[in-house]
Every structure is written in C-alpha cells, then in structure tokens.
N, C-alpha and C positions, 0 to 999 in steps of 0.2 A: 255505167250501168246502173241501172236500177234497183235497191235493195228499201224495199219498206216494210220494216218493223212496227207491228200493231201492239207490239205487248213484249216486255220485255222476260217476261214468263213464259220458262220453257216445258212445251205440253208434248209428253212424250207419247199419249194416242190420239196427236193429228196428221192427218197421214197426210197434210200439206204440203206440194215439193216444191222447192226456189231452182230454178233454171240459173246456175249462173255465169251460162251461154243468151242468155233472149234474147239482150241487146248490142248481139254480135252479127255482123251484115249476112255470116254463112250461116245463121239460124232463121230465115228467113225464109226459105227457098222447102220446097217438098221432099225433096231425094236428102235436104240434112239429115245428119246424124242427129241431132235435135230440134224436130220439125215442134215450129209453132201455132199454138190454137186456132189465135187471134195477132191480127196487125192493127184491126180495128181498132183506134184508137176511146169510139165511144162505146164498145163488147169489152175493154180491157177494164172503165171505171165502175163495169157493172158484176165484170167475173169473180173478185171478190165482195161478195155479199158477210155484211159486216154479223157473227154469230156471237153471242158469248154461251161458255158453260158454264156452270157450276154446280155443287154436286150436296144437295140439303141431306139430314137422314134418311131419309126415303126413298131419293133418287136423284139420280143426276138430270137438267135441266136446263134444256135447249133454249135461245130465245137470237129470232134470227129475225133479223129490219128486212123484211121488203115490199117498199111501200107503192103502192098502187098499185098491187101484182090482186088476182082472183085465187082462193084458194084451188081451182082445177085448174093456176097454171104453174100451181107449186108442187117437188110430190117428194116425201120423205119414206127412207126404202131402207131396208136393212143389210145386207151383202153380206155372203160369206158367212150368218150365223150372230159377227161381232164387229162389221163396217155399219154404221149410222151415216145414209150418204144424203143432203138432203139437194135437192135442186130447181132449177126454172129457167124460166128465160121471159125479158121482157122482149115482148117487138116496136121495133117503131114506129114510128105515128108517121101514117099515110099525108104524101103531100102533094096538094094536091096542085095542078097546073097555076096556078093565078094564084099559088100561095108567094109571100116575101116574110122569109124570117127575118127577123132581128136578133133571134141568140138562141142556139141550143143547147142549152148545160145539166137537159136530164137525164138519163145513161140506159141504154136498153144490150139486150142481148141476152147471152149463157148465164147464169152462173153454178157453180159446184162445188161445194164442200161435202167432203167425206171425217168423219170422224174414230177413231179405233175405241168399240166399247172397253170398258173393262172387264173382268172376269164374274161378276158380282149383275151385271145389268140382266133384268129381268127382256129380253129381248121380245117373244110374246106376250108381251101385253102393255110395250109404248104404242103413248097413245101422242095426238095432237088437233091440238088448235088453232085458229087466225084470226085477234081480233086488234081491226085500228090497224094497219101495218103491218103486224106480229109474228111471225108464226111460232109456237111455244112447244116443241116436245121431249115432253116427259115418257122419263129414261125409266119406270121402278128397278129398284135392290132388292138384293136379297136380302134379309137381316141375316148377320153375323151373329151366327154362334157361340152362345160362350161356352168354351170346354166345361167339360163337365169333371168335377175336383171332387175323387173320392182321397177319406182319411185311411193312411194303413196304419196299422198297430204292431207301435215296435214292439221288440221281444229283448225279452234278455236281463 
C-alpha cells in the first residue's frame, strides 16, 4: 500500500482524498466500488501537482509547480462559490517510428487539485499569473472588522 504524506501538517481546507484501496487488485476494474482514475504510472507521477498555500495578511497565495506547461494548458476555477480548483494536462511527446528512447523520466498526464477556501476569501477578485513554470493564484481576503467598543456609564 502506498501512502505518501507530503507534509505532516493537517490541512482542514484540502479536498484531496486518500483511497485506502488504491493498491488492491479489486480497485482496478471499472465496475469496482472504488474505480481507479488511472493505472498509468506516467500519469500518476504528474497527477499530484505540488502546490504551496500560504496566508498573508491581505490574501491567500497558492503556488503550483507546473514546469513546461503554457498558461493555456492550465485552468483555475472556483466551484460552488468557495472551492478553488487548479487543473491541467501535459501531453506525452509524440514518438516517431525511428526514435530510440534511452530514458523517459518526465511525467505526463492530467492533474487536478482542489482547496476549500475559508469564508473570508473574496472569490470574485482572484488573480492568477504564471512565470518560469510556477502558477501563482492570489485570493484576496476580506478585512477583519474590529468590534466597536462603546463605554457604558455605571450609575449608582
């Protein structure tokens, strides 16, 4: 069974699901209770795009490593009003009939990551940019209103 933990930090906003049956033989068929998304090891290597999420005073910032992809090959969407979805696909390089491959290590395939955004996220103002193979998604936050304190006069 393979369970790879990328971090020991619990992320209550992540929608990533771990399938405890992913390596069992009965999970490989399409009629299975737990169908496999892909059994291709090349796809599996790219399936979990590495993404960092940090919170700064004015925004939530997501940075995803997507080397070799163009911005047209990556999608950033908001589902259900508060779920940030980052997806894309890297296609396999076309093989010519006379090609002789010595090593194939670069991954290909689709990736999809989802993050449940906190209530203070301004989803209508999300910005995304891509530079040097790094996708940066910035989700501005609403300002926290400080409670108004009114003094009450004590009589008696």
